[in-house]
C-alpha positions in Angstrom: 91.8 71.3 101.7 91.0 69.7 104.9 88.3 66.0 104.5 86.0 67.7 107.3 82.7 69.1 106.6 81.7 72.4 106.7 85.3 73.6 108.6 86.0 76.3 105.8 88.3 78.4 108.5 91.8 78.6 110.5 93.1 78.6 113.5 96.2 79.4 114.8 97.5 76.9 117.9 100.3 77.9 120.2 101.6 74.4 121.4 103.1 74.4 125.0 104.9 77.6 125.7 104.9 77.8 129.0 107.9 78.7 131.4 109.3 74.8 132.1 108.6 73.7 128.2 110.7 76.8 126.3 112.8 77.6 128.9 116.2 75.6 127.1 114.0 75.8 123.5 116.7 76.5 121.1 116.9 80.2 120.0 114.1 80.5 122.8 113.5 84.2 122.3 113.4 84.2 118.2 110.5 81.3 118.4 108.7 83.2 120.7 108.8 86.6 119.0 108.2 84.8 116.3 104.9 82.8 117.8 104.0 86.7 118.9 104.0 88.7 115.8 101.8 85.3 114.5 99.4 85.7 117.6 99.3 89.6 116.6 98.6 89.1 113.4 96.0 86.6 113.3 93.9 88.6 115.6 93.9 91.6 114.1 92.6 88.6 110.9 90.0 87.9 113.5 91.2 84.2 113.2 91.2 82.1 117.2 94.4 81.6 118.4 94.2 78.4 120.6 96.6 78.3 123.2 96.9 73.8 124.0 99.1 74.6 128.0 100.6 70.5 128.7 100.6 69.1 132.1 102.1 66.6 133.8 104.8 65.7 137.0 107.3 68.4 136.3 104.5 70.9 135.1 102.2 70.8 137.7 99.2 73.1 137.0 99.5 76.5 138.5 102.8 76.0 139.0 105.4 78.6 137.5 106.9 76.4 135.4 102.8 75.1 133.8 102.2 79.1 133.3 102.5 80.5 129.9 105.4 82.6 129.0 105.4 86.3 129.9 105.6 87.6 126.4 102.7 86.1 125.2 99.4 85.7 127.0 95.8 84.6 125.7 93.3 87.2 125.0 89.7 87.3 127.1 87.8 84.3 124.6 90.7 82.6 122.9 90.1 78.8 123.6 93.1 76.9 126.0 93.4 73.2 125.7 94.9 71.4 128.5 96.6 67.6 128.0 98.4 65.4 129.4 99.4 63.6 126.3 101.9 64.3 123.9 99.1 64.9 120.7 97.5 67.9 121.8 93.6 66.0 120.9 94.2 63.0 122.8 91.5 62.7 125.7 91.3 67.0 125.1 88.2 69.2 123.8 90.8 70.9 121.2 88.6 68.8 118.5 85.2 70.8 119.9 86.8 74.1 119.9 88.1 73.6 116.6 83.7 72.4 115.9 83.0 75.2 116.8 85.0 77.4 115.3 84.2 76.1 112.1 87.9 75.3 111.9 89.7 73.1 108.8 92.4 74.3 108.8 95.6 74.4 111.1 98.4 76.9 111.5 100.7 74.8 114.5 103.2 76.8 116.5 105.3 76.2 119.7 107.2 73.4 121.7 108.8 71.0 122.1 109.2 70.2 118.0 109.9 66.8 118.4 107.2 66.2 121.0 103.9 67.7 121.7 104.3 69.9 118.0 104.9 67.0 115.7 102.3 64.2 117.6 99.9 67.1 117.2 100.1 67.8 113.4 100.1 63.9 112.5 97.4 63.8 115.1 95.5 67.3 112.8 96.2 65.2 109.5 94.0 61.7 110.5 91.7 63.5 111.9 91.0 64.7 108.4 92.4 69.0 109.5 95.1 70.9 106.9 98.0 71.6 108.9 101.1 73.8 108.1 104.1 74.1 110.5 105.7 77.5 110.9 108.8 76.6 110.1 110.9 79.0 112.7 107.5 79.4 115.6 108.8 76.0 117.0 111.6 74.8 118.6 113.0 72.2 120.9 115.6 71.7 123.8 119.0 69.5 123.5 118.4 66.6 124.3 121.8 64.9 122.8 122.7 62.9 126.1 120.1 61.3 125.4 120.6 59.8 121.7 119.2 62.6 119.8 120.4 64.9 117.4 121.1 68.3 118.0 118.5 71.2 119.1 118.7 72.4 115.1 119.1 68.9 113.2 115.6 68.1 114.7 114.1 71.4 113.7 115.3 71.6 110.3 114.6 67.7 110.1 111.1 68.0 111.3 110.8 71.4 109.0 111.8 69.0 105.4 109.5 65.9 106.6 106.1 68.8 107.2 106.8 70.6 103.9 106.7 67.3 101.8 103.7 65.9 104.1 101.1 64.3 102.2 97.7 62.5 103.0 94.4 62.1 101.0 92.3 65.2 100.7 94.3 67.2 103.1 97.4 69.4 102.8 100.2 69.7 104.7 103.4 71.6 104.5 105.6 74.4 105.9 105.8 78.0 106.1 108.2 80.9 107.4 106.3 83.3 109.7 107.2 86.4 107.5 104.9 84.0 104.5 101.7 83.0 106.9 98.2 84.4 105.4 95.4 84.4 107.3 92.4 84.3 106.0 88.9 84.1 107.0 
């Protein structure tokens, strides 16, 4: 259980599923479809969906590259957190948003697996949250020309690593889209 007091609720966190981030993502369409399924299920269960949107030189605010992919749309009232660092908590209002919703348990999806997703998972755990990675709802591009493993291996390694990750008083782990259980 999370180490945060009075935080009994869950939230689905969708990280950087933006045109310029996932256009070259491994199994992009299947991952986006899984995220869409999770968004629908979270909304049906009245679980908040928190969107995270990165901006940088390559992802200029309001540009087409910066926009969330057309298959996914934040609903009116869904929190949208704007960030400029890999960890979605760094210099953002994510913690305030989650505190306001009394959220202590995060279900994490998005991109890029080896940067913003992984950094946010670690950021959540060190801040006292429980953080579950949806193993078939995150992606990354092929960065093997820069020395990284192929994207399928990056994703598999991140899933393996996070499946067994633990911290005192907090839980981590992975789950497939079909097995995600949303509850208040």
